[in-house]
C-alpha positions in Angstrom: -28.2 -85.1 105.3 -31.6 -86.2 106.8 -32.1 -86.5 110.5 -32.8 -90.1 109.7 -29.1 -90.5 109.0 -28.0 -89.4 112.4 -28.3 -90.4 116.1 -31.4 -90.0 118.2 -31.8 -89.5 121.9 -35.0 -91.0 123.3 -36.5 -90.1 126.7 -39.3 -91.7 128.7 -40.8 -91.5 132.2 -43.0 -93.8 134.3 -44.8 -91.9 136.9 -47.3 -91.9 139.7 -50.1 -90.6 137.6 -51.1 -88.4 134.7 -51.2 -84.9 136.3 -48.1 -82.9 135.3 -48.6 -80.4 138.2 -49.0 -82.9 140.9 -47.5 -86.4 140.1 -44.0 -87.7 140.4 -41.4 -89.5 138.5 -40.9 -93.2 139.4 -38.5 -94.4 136.6 -36.8 -92.6 133.8 -34.5 -93.5 130.7 -32.4 -91.5 128.4 -31.1 -93.7 125.5 -29.0 -92.7 122.6 -29.6 -94.7 119.5 -27.0 -95.0 116.5 -28.2 -94.4 113.0 -28.7 -98.2 112.5 -31.1 -98.3 115.5 -28.7 -100.0 117.9 -28.5 -98.6 121.4 -25.2 -96.7 121.7 -25.6 -95.4 125.3 -28.2 -95.5 128.0 -29.0 -94.2 131.5 -31.9 -95.3 133.6 -33.1 -94.3 137.0 -35.5 -95.7 139.7 -36.6 -92.9 142.1 -38.2 -92.9 145.5 -40.8 -90.3 144.6 -41.4 -89.3 148.2 -45.1 -90.2 147.9 -47.1 -93.4 147.8 -47.5 -94.8 144.3 -51.1 -95.4 143.5 -52.0 -99.1 142.9 -53.3 -98.3 139.5 -50.0 -96.8 138.5 -48.0 -99.7 140.0 -50.2 -102.1 137.9 -49.1 -100.3 134.8 -45.3 -100.0 135.3 -44.8 -102.7 138.0 -43.0 -100.4 140.6 -44.6 -100.5 144.1 -44.2 -98.0 146.8 -42.2 -100.5 148.9 -39.8 -101.2 146.0 -39.2 -97.6 145.2 -38.6 -96.8 148.8 -36.2 -99.6 149.2 -34.3 -99.4 145.9 -35.0 -95.9 144.5 -32.6 -93.0 144.4 -33.6 -89.8 146.4 -35.8 -87.9 144.0 -33.8 -84.6 144.0 -30.5 -86.0 143.0 -32.0 -88.3 140.4 -34.0 -85.5 138.8 -31.0 -83.3 138.6 -29.2 -86.1 136.7 -32.2 -86.7 134.4 -32.6 -83.0 133.5 -28.8 -82.8 133.0 -28.7 -85.8 130.7 -31.6 -84.4 128.6 -30.1 -81.0 128.3 -26.6 -82.5 127.4 -28.1 -84.5 124.5 -30.0 -81.5 123.1 -27.0 -79.2 123.5 -25.0 -81.6 121.3 -27.6 -81.1 118.6 -29.1 -84.6 118.9 -32.8 -84.6 118.3 -34.8 -85.7 121.4 -37.6 -88.3 120.7 -40.4 -88.3 123.4 -43.7 -90.0 123.1 -46.4 -87.5 124.2 -43.6 -85.0 124.8 -46.0 -82.5 126.3 -46.5 -84.8 129.2 -43.0 -86.2 129.9 -41.1 -82.9 129.4 -43.6 -80.9 131.4 -43.6 -83.3 134.3 -39.9 -83.3 134.4 -40.0 -79.5 134.5 -42.4 -79.6 137.5 -40.2 -81.9 139.3 -37.2 -79.6 138.8 -39.4 -76.7 140.1 -40.4 -78.8 143.1 -36.9 -79.4 144.1 -35.4 -76.1 143.0 -33.2 -77.7 140.4 -32.2 -76.1 137.1 -34.8 -77.3 134.5 -33.9 -78.4 130.9 -35.0 -75.0 129.7 -32.9 -73.2 132.2 -29.9 -75.2 131.4 -30.4 -74.6 127.6 -31.5 -71.1 127.8 -34.5 -71.9 125.7 -37.3 -74.5 125.6 -36.2 -78.0 124.6 -35.7 -78.4 120.8 -35.5 -80.1 118.5 -38.1 -82.6 119.9 -39.6 -85.3 117.7 -43.0 -86.7 119.1 -44.3 -89.8 117.5 -47.8 -89.1 118.8 -48.0 -85.6 117.3 -46.5 -86.7 114.0 -48.7 -89.8 113.5 -51.8 -87.7 114.1 -50.5 -85.3 111.5 -49.5 -87.7 108.8 -52.5 -90.1 109.2 -55.3 -87.9 110.5 -58.2 -90.2 109.6 -56.8 -93.6 110.9 -59.2 -95.0 113.5 -58.1 -96.7 116.7 -55.6 -96.0 119.5 -52.5 -94.0 119.2 -50.7 -95.2 122.3 -47.2 -96.4 121.9 -48.1 -100.0 121.8 -50.6 -99.2 119.0 -48.1 -97.2 117.1 -45.5 -100.1 117.3 -48.0 -102.5 116.0 -49.0 -100.2 113.2 -45.3 -99.4 112.1 -44.0 -102.9 112.7 -41.8 -102.0 115.6 -41.2 -104.6 118.4 -42.2 -103.5 122.0 -41.4 -106.4 124.3 -41.7 -104.7 127.6 -44.3 -102.0 127.5 -44.3 -99.4 130.3 -40.6 -100.0 131.0 -39.0 -96.6 130.6 -36.0 -97.9 128.6 -38.1 -100.2 126.3 -40.5 -97.5 125.6 -37.9 -94.9 124.8 -36.2 -97.3 122.4 -39.5 -98.2 120.8 -40.5 -94.5 120.4 -37.3 -93.8 118.5 -37.7 -96.8 116.2 -41.2 -95.8 115.5 -40.1 -92.2 114.6 -37.5 -93.6 112.2 -40.1 -95.8 110.6 -42.4 -92.8 110.3 -39.6 -90.7 108.6 -39.0 -93.5 106.1 -42.7 -94.1 105.2 -43.5 -90.3 105.1 -40.6 -88.7 103.3 -41.6 -85.1 103.8 -41.2 -85.7 107.5 -38.0 -87.8 107.1 -36.3 -85.2 104.9 -37.5 -82.1 106.7 -34.8 -80.0 108.5 -35.0 -80.4 112.2 -36.0 -76.8 113.0 -38.8 -77.0 110.4 -40.0 -80.4 111.9 -40.0 -79.0 115.4 -42.0 -76.0 114.2 -44.5 -78.2 112.2 -45.2 -80.1 115.5 -45.9 -77.0 117.5 -48.5 -76.1 114.9 -49.8 -79.7 114.5 -50.1 -80.2 118.4 -52.1 -76.9 118.7 -54.4 -77.9 115.9 -54.9 -81.4 117.4 -55.6 -80.0 120.8 -58.3 -77.7 119.4 -59.9 -80.5 117.6 -59.8 -82.9 120.6 -61.3 -80.1 122.8 -64.1 -79.5 120.5 -64.9 -83.2 120.2 -64.9 -83.6 124.1 -67.2 -80.6 124.4 -69.6 -82.0 121.9 -69.7 -85.5 123.6 -70.5 -84.8 127.2 -67.6 -82.7 128.6 -68.7 -79.0 127.9 -65.9 -77.6 130.2 -63.1 -79.6 128.8 -59.8 -77.8 128.2 -57.0 -79.4 126.2 -53.6 -77.8 126.5 -52.3 -76.6 123.1 -48.7 -75.8 124.0 -46.0 -78.3 122.8 -43.5 -79.7 123.7 -43.7 -78.1 127.1 -46.7 -76.8 129.0 -45.9 -73.4 130.6 -45.7 -73.3 134.3 -48.8 -72.0 136.2 -48.5 -68.4 137.3 
């Protein structure tokens, strides 16, 4: 049976910024989708990240510092629940869909470290797997397509509705639907055993990072470094 015939779990974060070592989680969603694409279960969180949310971040996801402080959960308790929900789904054998997994999973890992909470890796005894990342897969199966590869662009390309971009729940659901569509259109991906698909993405993400780093260094950023690890950036030593 193909992974397309089973359930998927999707995970998404909205945050204070783009630095996995310093930024914080503002909202999160863990959504389980049935094989027909219907939402079978969902959990969402609004956190008080403990720091001010920059205006540019609020402009993207719509959560202000004031709203997070008034209505958000204490960060440590919420992060423990998020890590637990992700680990529980993976422990059940359900593949985890994460758009740009290297960012979301790494930021969750650093939040666990910040609050001395067991990470997803520590709960599982290994790095998260199997993970399916629509960004990595799309770049692998359609290397030469021009244009953006952000979630809204992938939804438009694959014909998946996205009515509330940068809402964690909506983005998680859309990422899972995009991945299903990719698997249907690109049968080698859709029929590949999950361990092989995970390993393929490890290799593809590393290759994509090397290519992007070389491009950046050719076009005015000679010191650019693009992290090759996927789906989790190792913690700094």
